[in-house]
Structures are given as structure tokens and as C-alpha cells.
C-alpha positions as CSV (number, residue, x, y, z in Angstrom):
1,M,83.7,203.1,216.4
2,W,82.7,205.6,213.0
3,F,78.8,204.4,212.1
4,R,77.8,204.7,208.5
5,N,75.8,203.0,205.9
6,D,75.9,199.8,208.5
7,L,73.3,200.6,211.8
8,R,73.1,197.5,213.3
9,L,75.6,196.0,216.2
10,K,75.0,192.3,215.0
11,H,77.3,190.5,212.4
12,N,79.1,193.8,212.3
13,P,82.7,193.5,211.7
14,A,83.9,197.0,212.9
15,F,81.5,196.8,216.3
16,H,82.3,193.8,216.8
17,A,86.4,194.8,216.9
18,A,85.8,198.0,218.6
19,A,83.9,196.2,221.6
20,T,87.1,193.6,221.9
21,S,89.4,196.4,222.3
22,D,89.4,195.8,226.1
23,L,88.9,199.9,225.6
24,P,85.8,201.9,226.1
25,V,84.0,202.6,223.1
26,L,82.4,205.6,221.8
27,C,79.6,204.7,218.9
28,L,79.5,207.9,216.8
29,Y,77.4,208.8,213.4
30,I,77.8,211.7,211.5
31,L,75.3,213.5,209.4
32,E,77.4,214.5,206.4
33,N,77.2,217.2,204.4
34,G,78.6,219.4,202.3
35,R,81.4,217.7,201.3
36,T,82.8,217.5,197.5
37,D,81.2,215.5,195.2
38,F,79.0,213.6,198.2
39,R,75.7,212.5,197.3
40,A,73.6,213.7,200.6
41,M,70.5,211.4,201.4
42,G,67.1,212.0,199.4
43,A,64.2,212.4,200.9
44,A,63.0,208.8,201.5
45,S,66.3,208.3,202.8
46,K,65.9,210.8,205.2
47,W,63.1,209.5,206.5
48,W,64.2,206.0,206.9
49,A,67.4,207.2,208.3
50,D,65.4,208.8,210.8
51,K,64.0,205.5,212.2
52,S,67.2,203.4,211.8
53,I,69.9,206.3,214.1
54,A,67.1,206.0,216.8
55,S,66.8,202.3,216.3
56,L,70.4,202.0,216.9
57,D,70.5,204.4,219.8
58,R,67.9,202.1,221.5
59,A,69.8,199.5,221.5
60,L,72.7,201.0,222.5
61,K,70.9,202.4,225.6
62,D,70.0,198.4,226.2
63,R,73.6,198.2,226.6
64,G,74.3,200.8,229.0
65,G,75.9,203.7,225.9
66,S,74.3,205.7,223.3
67,L,75.0,206.5,219.6
68,H,76.2,210.1,219.3
69,L,75.0,212.2,217.0
70,R,76.8,214.9,215.4
71,S,76.4,217.3,211.6
72,S,78.8,218.6,209.4
73,S,78.7,220.3,206.4
74,S,82.0,219.8,205.0
75,E,85.9,218.0,205.2
76,D,86.6,220.4,208.0
77,D,84.0,219.9,210.1
78,T,83.8,216.5,210.0
79,Y,88.2,216.4,210.8
80,A,87.3,219.0,213.7
81,I,84.8,216.1,214.9
82,F,87.3,213.6,215.1
83,K,89.7,215.8,216.4
84,D,87.3,217.1,219.3
85,L,86.6,213.8,220.2
86,T,90.1,212.4,220.3
87,N,91.1,214.9,222.7
88,A,88.2,214.6,225.0
89,F,88.1,211.1,225.1
90,D,91.7,210.1,224.3
91,V,90.9,208.1,221.4
92,Q,93.1,205.3,221.1
93,N,91.9,203.9,217.5
94,V,89.0,204.1,215.6
95,F,86.9,201.7,214.0
96,W,84.8,201.6,210.5
97,N,83.1,200.0,207.8
98,R,84.5,199.9,203.9
99,R,82.8,202.8,201.8
100,Y,83.2,202.0,197.9
101,A,82.4,204.5,195.8
102,K,85.5,206.7,194.6
103,Y,84.2,210.1,196.5
104,D,83.6,208.1,199.7
105,R,86.8,206.1,199.6
106,D,89.1,209.3,199.0
107,F,87.4,211.0,201.9
108,D,87.9,208.2,203.9
109,A,91.5,208.4,203.0
110,S,92.1,211.4,204.2
111,V,90.1,210.9,207.3
112,K,92.9,208.1,208.2
113,S,94.8,210.4,207.4
114,E,93.7,213.3,209.3
115,L,93.7,210.9,212.5
116,K,97.0,209.1,212.4
117,D,98.4,212.5,212.6
118,L,96.3,212.7,215.7
119,G,98.3,209.2,216.9
120,V,95.0,207.0,216.1
121,N,95.4,204.4,215.0
122,V,92.5,203.6,212.1
123,C,91.1,199.8,211.6
124,T,88.8,199.5,209.0
125,F,86.7,196.3,207.9
126,N,83.9,194.9,205.1
127,G,81.1,195.1,206.8
128,N,78.5,195.6,203.9
129,L,79.2,193.1,201.5
130,L,79.4,189.6,200.6
131,M,83.5,190.2,199.4
132,E,85.3,192.8,198.5
133,P,85.4,194.5,194.8
134,W,89.2,193.7,194.7
135,Q,89.0,189.4,195.6
136,V,86.4,189.0,192.6
137,T,88.5,189.4,190.0
138,T,89.5,187.0,186.3
139,K,92.3,185.2,186.0
140,D,94.5,188.3,185.0
141,D,93.4,190.3,188.3
142,Q,91.4,192.2,186.4
143,P,87.5,192.8,187.8
144,Y,84.6,191.8,186.3
145,K,82.4,193.3,183.3
146,V,80.2,191.2,183.1
147,F,77.6,189.6,185.7
148,T,77.5,185.9,185.0
149,P,81.6,185.4,185.2
150,F,81.6,187.7,189.0
151,W,78.9,185.4,190.5
152,K,80.4,182.0,189.4
153,S,83.7,183.7,191.1
154,L,82.2,184.8,193.8
155,K,79.7,181.9,194.4
156,G,82.4,179.2,193.8
157,Q,84.8,181.4,197.1
158,F,82.6,183.1,199.3
159,E,82.4,181.8,203.2
160,P,80.4,183.9,205.3
161,N,82.7,185.3,208.1
162,H,81.1,188.2,209.5
163,P,81.3,187.8,213.4
164,Q,77.6,186.4,214.7
165,R,78.2,187.2,218.4
166,T,78.0,191.0,219.9
167,P,80.1,191.2,222.6
168,D,79.9,192.6,225.9
169,C,81.6,195.4,226.5
170,E,82.0,199.5,228.0
171,L,80.1,201.8,225.8
172,V,80.8,206.0,226.4
173,N,77.4,207.4,226.7
174,H,77.7,211.0,225.7
175,K,75.3,213.7,224.4
176,G,76.0,214.7,221.4
177,E,73.3,216.8,219.3
178,A,69.4,216.0,219.3
179,L,68.4,213.6,216.3
180,E,65.0,216.3,216.0
181,S,67.0,219.2,215.2
182,W,68.5,217.4,212.0
183,K,65.0,217.4,210.8
184,L,65.4,214.3,208.4
185,H,61.2,213.7,209.2
186,P,59.3,215.4,206.8
187,T,57.1,218.0,208.1
188,S,54.8,220.6,206.4
189,P,53.8,218.6,204.9
190,D,54.4,215.2,206.5
191,W,53.9,213.3,203.1
192,S,55.5,209.8,205.1
193,D,52.1,207.5,206.2
194,G,52.7,205.4,203.0
195,L,56.3,204.8,204.2
196,E,54.8,204.6,208.0
197,D,52.2,201.4,206.7
198,A,54.5,200.0,204.9
199,W,58.2,199.9,206.5
200,T,60.2,199.5,210.0
201,P,63.6,200.9,209.9
202,G,65.4,198.9,211.7
203,E,67.9,196.3,212.9
204,D,64.7,194.5,214.1
205,G,62.9,195.1,211.1
206,A,65.8,193.9,208.8
207,M,65.7,190.3,210.8
208,N,61.6,190.2,211.4
209,R,61.7,190.6,207.0
210,L,64.5,188.0,206.3
211,S,62.6,185.7,208.4
212,S,59.2,186.1,206.8
213,F,60.9,185.9,203.8
214,L,62.4,182.7,204.3
215,D,59.2,181.3,205.8
216,G,57.4,181.7,202.9
217,D,57.6,184.4,200.5
218,I,60.6,183.0,198.7
219,S,58.9,180.3,197.7
220,G,59.0,180.0,193.9
221,Y,60.8,182.7,193.9
222,P,63.2,182.7,190.4
223,T,59.5,183.0,188.3
224,E,57.0,184.9,190.8
225,R,59.7,187.5,191.3
226,D,59.2,188.5,188.6
227,R,55.6,189.8,189.6
228,P,54.2,192.7,191.3
229,D,51.0,191.7,191.9
230,L,52.2,188.6,194.8
231,R,54.5,189.5,197.7
232,S,57.2,187.4,196.3
233,T,60.4,189.5,196.5
234,S,62.6,189.9,200.1
235,R,62.1,193.9,200.1
236,L,65.6,193.6,202.3
237,S,66.9,196.3,199.9
238,P,66.8,199.4,202.3
239,Y,67.9,197.5,205.0
240,L,70.8,196.4,203.5
241,A,71.1,200.1,202.0
242,F,71.2,201.1,205.6
243,G,73.2,198.2,206.8
244,E,70.7,196.8,209.4
245,I,71.0,193.5,208.2
246,S,74.8,191.9,206.6
247,P,74.3,190.0,203.6
248,H,76.9,187.5,205.0
249,Q,73.6,186.9,207.9
250,I,71.4,186.8,204.2
251,W,73.5,184.2,202.9
252,R,73.9,182.1,206.5
253,S,70.1,182.3,207.3
254,T,69.2,181.0,203.4
255,Q,71.7,178.6,203.3
256,A,70.8,177.3,206.9
257,A,67.1,177.6,205.2
258,M,68.4,175.1,202.4
259,E,70.0,172.5,204.5
260,T,67.0,171.7,206.4
261,G,64.5,171.6,203.5
262,K,62.7,174.8,204.2
263,V,63.8,176.5,201.5
264,S,64.2,174.7,197.9
265,D,67.9,174.8,196.6
266,T,66.1,176.4,193.1
267,D,64.8,179.5,195.2
268,G,67.7,180.0,197.6
269,W,70.5,180.0,194.9
270,A,68.4,182.4,193.5
271,F,67.6,184.7,195.8
272,L,71.6,184.6,196.6
273,R,72.3,185.5,193.2
274,E,70.4,188.7,193.1
275,V,72.5,189.4,196.7
276,G,75.5,188.3,194.1
277,W,74.0,191.2,191.8
278,R,74.4,194.0,194.4
279,D,77.9,193.2,194.8
280,F,78.4,193.0,191.2
281,S,77.4,196.3,191.3
282,Y,79.7,197.8,193.7
283,S,82.4,196.3,191.8
284,L,81.5,199.0,189.1
285,I,81.0,201.8,191.6
286,F,84.7,200.8,192.8
287,Q,86.1,201.0,189.4
288,A,84.3,204.0,188.2
289,D,84.8,207.6,188.8
290,A,81.1,208.4,189.4
291,L,78.8,206.3,188.4
292,H,75.8,208.4,188.8
293,R,76.9,210.8,186.4
294,N,79.3,209.4,183.9
295,N,78.3,206.8,181.4
296,W,80.1,203.3,182.0
297,N,80.3,203.1,178.2
298,D,81.6,206.8,176.7
299,R,79.9,205.5,173.6
300,F,77.1,207.1,174.9
301,D,78.3,210.6,176.1
302,G,77.1,211.9,172.9
303,F,73.5,210.7,172.8
304,E,71.3,213.2,171.5
305,W,68.6,213.2,174.6
306,G,65.5,215.4,174.7
307,R,64.0,217.3,176.9
308,N,60.2,217.3,178.1
309,E,59.6,218.8,181.6
310,S,56.0,218.3,181.3
311,A,56.5,214.2,180.1
312,Q,58.9,214.3,182.4
313,T,56.3,215.4,185.6
314,A,53.7,213.4,183.9
315,W,56.0,210.4,184.4
316,Q,56.8,211.5,188.3
317,K,53.2,211.7,189.1
318,G,51.9,208.5,187.5
319,Q,50.1,209.9,184.6
320,T,51.8,208.7,181.3
321,G,49.1,207.0,180.5
322,Y,50.1,203.6,180.6
323,P,48.9,201.5,183.7
324,I,51.9,199.4,184.2
325,V,54.1,202.4,184.4
326,D,51.7,204.7,186.1
327,A,51.0,202.3,189.1
328,G,55.0,201.8,189.6
329,M,55.5,205.5,190.0
330,R,53.0,205.6,192.7
331,E,53.6,203.0,194.8
332,L,57.1,204.8,194.5
333,W,55.7,208.0,195.5
334,Q,53.4,206.7,198.5
335,S,55.4,203.4,199.7
336,G,59.2,204.8,199.1
337,W,59.6,201.3,197.4
338,M,59.0,199.9,194.0
339,H,59.1,196.2,193.0
340,N,62.2,195.2,190.5
341,R,60.8,194.4,187.6
342,V,58.8,197.1,187.4
343,R,61.4,199.7,188.3
344,M,62.9,198.5,184.6
345,I,60.0,199.0,182.6
346,V,59.6,202.3,184.0
347,A,63.2,202.9,183.7
348,S,63.0,201.5,180.0
349,F,59.7,203.8,179.6
350,L,61.8,207.1,180.8
351,I,64.7,206.7,178.5
352,K,63.6,205.0,175.6
353,H,59.8,206.0,175.3
354,L,60.2,209.9,176.1
355,M,64.2,209.5,175.1
356,I,64.5,211.2,178.6
357,D,68.5,211.3,180.0
358,W,68.9,208.2,182.5
359,R,70.1,210.6,184.7
360,E,67.1,212.3,185.2
361,G,65.1,209.1,186.2
362,E,68.3,208.2,189.0
363,E,68.2,211.5,190.4
364,W,64.5,210.9,191.1
365,F,64.6,207.5,192.2
366,W,67.8,208.5,194.5
367,D,65.4,211.3,196.5
368,T,62.0,209.1,196.5
369,L,63.3,205.4,197.2
370,V,63.6,204.3,200.6
371,D,66.3,202.0,199.8
372,A,68.2,205.0,197.6
373,D,72.0,203.2,197.1
374,C,74.8,204.6,195.7
375,A,76.3,201.4,193.6
376,N,72.9,199.6,193.2
377,N,70.4,203.0,192.1
378,P,72.8,204.6,189.4
379,A,74.0,200.9,188.0
380,S,70.8,199.8,187.3
381,W,69.7,202.7,185.4
382,Q,73.0,202.2,183.5
383,W,72.0,198.9,182.9
384,V,68.5,200.2,181.3
385,A,69.9,202.6,179.4
386,G,72.5,200.5,177.7
387,S,75.3,202.4,179.1
388,G,76.1,200.2,182.0
389,A,78.1,197.3,182.1
390,D,76.5,194.2,180.7
391,A,73.7,196.2,180.3
392,A,70.2,195.2,178.6
393,P,70.6,196.7,174.8
394,Y,69.6,200.0,174.0
395,F,67.6,198.5,171.3
396,R,65.6,196.4,174.1
397,I,62.6,198.3,174.5
398,F,60.2,197.4,177.2
399,N,56.6,197.1,175.8
400,P,54.6,198.4,178.9
401,I,51.7,197.2,177.0
402,T,53.0,193.4,176.7
403,Q,55.2,193.8,180.4
404,G,51.9,194.4,182.4
405,Q,49.7,191.6,180.7
406,K,52.5,188.9,181.4
407,F,53.4,190.5,184.4
408,D,50.3,191.1,186.0
409,P,48.0,189.0,184.2
410,N,45.1,189.3,186.6
411,G,45.5,193.3,187.3
412,D,45.7,193.2,191.0
413,Y,49.0,195.4,190.9
414,V,47.5,197.6,188.2
415,R,43.9,197.9,190.4
416,K,46.0,198.5,193.8
417,W,47.4,201.7,193.0
418,I,45.1,203.0,189.8
419,P,41.6,202.4,191.4
420,E,40.0,204.7,189.1
421,I,40.3,202.1,186.4
422,G,40.2,199.2,188.3
423,N,36.6,198.3,187.0
424,L,37.8,197.9,183.3
425,P,37.5,194.1,182.4
426,T,40.9,192.3,182.7
427,R,41.6,192.1,179.0
428,Y,42.1,196.0,178.7
429,L,43.5,197.2,182.2
430,H,47.2,197.6,180.8
431,A,45.2,199.7,177.5
432,P,42.6,201.2,178.7
433,W,42.5,202.7,175.0
434,E,41.8,199.8,173.1
435,A,38.6,199.6,175.2
436,S,35.2,200.8,173.6
437,G,33.1,203.6,174.4
438,A,30.7,202.2,175.9
439,V,33.3,199.4,177.8
440,L,35.0,202.9,179.2
441,K,31.5,204.5,180.4
442,D,30.9,201.1,182.0
443,A,33.6,201.2,184.3
444,G,33.8,205.2,184.8
445,I,36.7,205.9,182.7
446,T,37.0,209.2,180.7
447,L,39.7,209.0,179.2
448,G,41.9,212.4,179.1
449,K,39.9,213.4,182.4
450,T,39.7,210.3,185.0
451,Y,42.4,208.9,184.0
452,P,44.7,210.2,180.7
453,K,45.6,209.0,177.5
454,P,48.8,207.8,176.3
455,I,51.7,211.2,176.6
456,V,53.4,208.9,173.6
457,E,52.1,206.2,171.1
458,H,54.2,203.2,172.0
459,K,55.1,202.0,168.3
460,R,56.6,205.4,167.0
461,A,58.6,206.1,170.1
462,R,60.0,202.7,170.1
463,E,60.9,203.7,166.1
464,R,62.4,206.7,167.1
465,A,64.5,205.4,170.1
466,L,65.9,203.5,167.5
467,E,66.9,206.0,165.3
468,A,68.8,207.7,167.8
469,Y,70.6,204.7,168.7
470,E,71.4,203.8,165.1
471,A,72.8,207.8,164.8
472,T,74.9,207.5,167.8
473,K,76.4,203.8,166.5
474,A,77.0,205.8,163.2
475,S,78.7,209.0,165.0
């Protein structure tokens, strides 16, 4: 069983098939680096992977086995690992759950070919999506480009089918590389305290988070999910990114909660719609060559992006002078996560206020998010940029002041992440520069010293972005 981004035993089709094959099962995880076009994990993802792999290993040891760890720095290394294990254990079958980015699909196809040359049967499954990308298509058998009809099609035909039982089987206990030797946990310095406080990686952590969400946090989801000051989102995204929970199980549990009346139909379907959006992102990455590099809409290929390293650094550090933007970027740095509404605000600010290429922001999120996902991350950035499928128009420019006032009305979110302006009256909290000198003094704030002045002026930045968009339309 080749584990990848499916680090769980329950509701895992590939593991279930391996466990019911009537042969001993060797559980393998390969740390992949150096593959052609492969996106190596970012720093926050490495932290999560370290904990998740250890959790899976403990679960296998409880069943008498272990997770065999190997590292690979090239395609040839991975082929050699499979050849070595095939010869050592007389491997008959290899099981895995599918991946969907082109660079992963191409590589998995080459591994499958190598294994067949060794006389090994390969069995692959859908372990991480509600439905396969090629199963949700138009009447003309074409992939959807717009989410709403995609969701209607998926919702109308989907039935959860991931196996719920985890069968007993004979597991191979074979020592591989030491997890500690991979040095996935940060050192010199260890910056992960905030992540440790915020998260419990692993399959048990995923199920506990789902239960907690359905037990109360989901209430009012259609509107309150946009409020970063409330604990009103599932926070399941990193568990889904690492496959510690099945989306089929999320669907089953949510529907069961709706059937018993614990969760209203309105709240439940609004949440499941967001799970469907994740499938839509995977449909896009399945269609695209390299969604994290190339504009989905090639009309944006000639867009004139600017370069402003000091502004980009201010954005990364949460020092733009716009509190809702800075709060989001500091939440990201400390916890490895950011509320989705704020993700849209900070992305719009980088792209449209600062005129910096969306790919720069996507790379920063890839490195700093614990839920960095090969489909969701680029699809969402391109949605904000206007270059993606079913995207927000480029001329839709989030106003960071009014967005803060609307979605953090009491200022609780900003005060949590930017305590240096916490004493400001709420009416000024999202635009500190509008406060009088006396109000700022009473709050202990000196703009430009204790908290930065805005690095750009909103109205002028908006006009500049619209001018650039018009120029692109004319070219």
C-alpha cells in the first residue's frame, strides 16, 4: 500500500482493497523530492506531514505493522525503491489512491509501467474526492468551467461509497528510514509553537474536528462562515489536504446530522457545497497543464505585473497598514492557516492594490499554509486574480476597509492578531489613519512607528488596477 496524501486507515479505498487481498500488506510512504515539475512541500506542510506520518505509523503499530519510510530525490530513486521492495518481499500487487495534477498523473503512470514490467499488478482508487473529475461532465461529456452547474451535477448523482470498515489483515513490520532523519520539523529556529497550539494532525484529530464542527460550530454557516471573528468554519482543510479524513465520510456524517435534526438542511448543504468546491478545484487541475504556473485564461498572459519587493515583504509580514489584511497575514504566519474570507481579501490586496503577480502570493501560501493544496491553492488565487475558471472579474477589487467593517464588525479578529492597535475605538479600527491625533494618542498608537501607515492609498490603487485591466482588454 503506497500512502501519499491519504494518511488514514478508515474510509480508505486503496488500503481497504490491500487489506482484503488475503496477502500480507507492506505500508509504504515515500518522501518525494526532485521529481520533474513536482511541487515539494512547503515549510508548514512539512511540519504537518511530520506529525501525520507519525500518527499513521502509530495506528499501524497498534495493528502489528509499521509504516515503511523511504526518501527519493528523483524518478529513478522511486523506481529503485519499488524494485527493491518487490524483490525483497515478492510483491504481487501495489495499491494507491489517485492523484490528479498532470505532473503527478504522468509520474504515477510511469511507476505503474515500471511495476508491470516487474510483473506486479497495480490497483488504483479514488480516495480523496467525492467523484472523479471525468465523472462530472456536461451533457456533451465536457468538463465544467463554471462551479454552479458543476455542483448541481455532482450533488444530483453523488452517493458516498468509501468503505467504512477497516478490515483486519496481516501487516508487515519492516524498518525503513527514520522519520527524524527527514528533519521535517523546523529547527534553528523552531517557529512552530503557534502551529502546535492550533492543530492536532492525524486521523483522530480530523474526526474530532468534524464532530466538534457538526456539534455546534456549523450553526448559521451560510452567513457566519464569512466572519473571521467567529469560530464558524470547519477547519478541516489541512486534514483533507493530507487525506486524514475522507470527503465521503464528511458527506455521510453531515447528512446523518441533517437527518437527525442536529444540523439544519440549510447549514448542512451550505457546508457540503464548499466540499463540492474542492472537487471543482480538482476538476480544474485535472484539465490544466500546470495551474500554479499558467493562467487558466490566457488573456492574462500579457498582463503587466509590477515588482515591488518592499511592498511584497510588508504584505508577507502583516505590515501594510490595513488592519484586516495584516491580521490575516499574521494569523497565517503564527497558525499556518487563514480564514477563507480573509484569504480573498489579502489576495485581492496583493494582486490589485500592489499589482503583484498572483503567482507570488500562491507561492507564499504554498510555503506557509498547513492546508496548502495543489488544486485549491492555485485555483483560488486565480479566482481572485480574474484569470481562473468561473473567476471573480478582475475589476472586482475588495475594499479592505469596508470588508473589515462588514466581516469583523466588533474588531475582535483584528484585535486578536494586531494587539498594538487594540485600544482604538471600533469605528477607527479598520482605518486607523482616520482617527484624530488625540484618539491615536489615547490608544497608544503612533502611525508609522507602532503601526505602519497604509503602504498604498485605496482609491488610487483601485484606479491603477482598473487602468491596467483596461489596457489588457485593449491589447
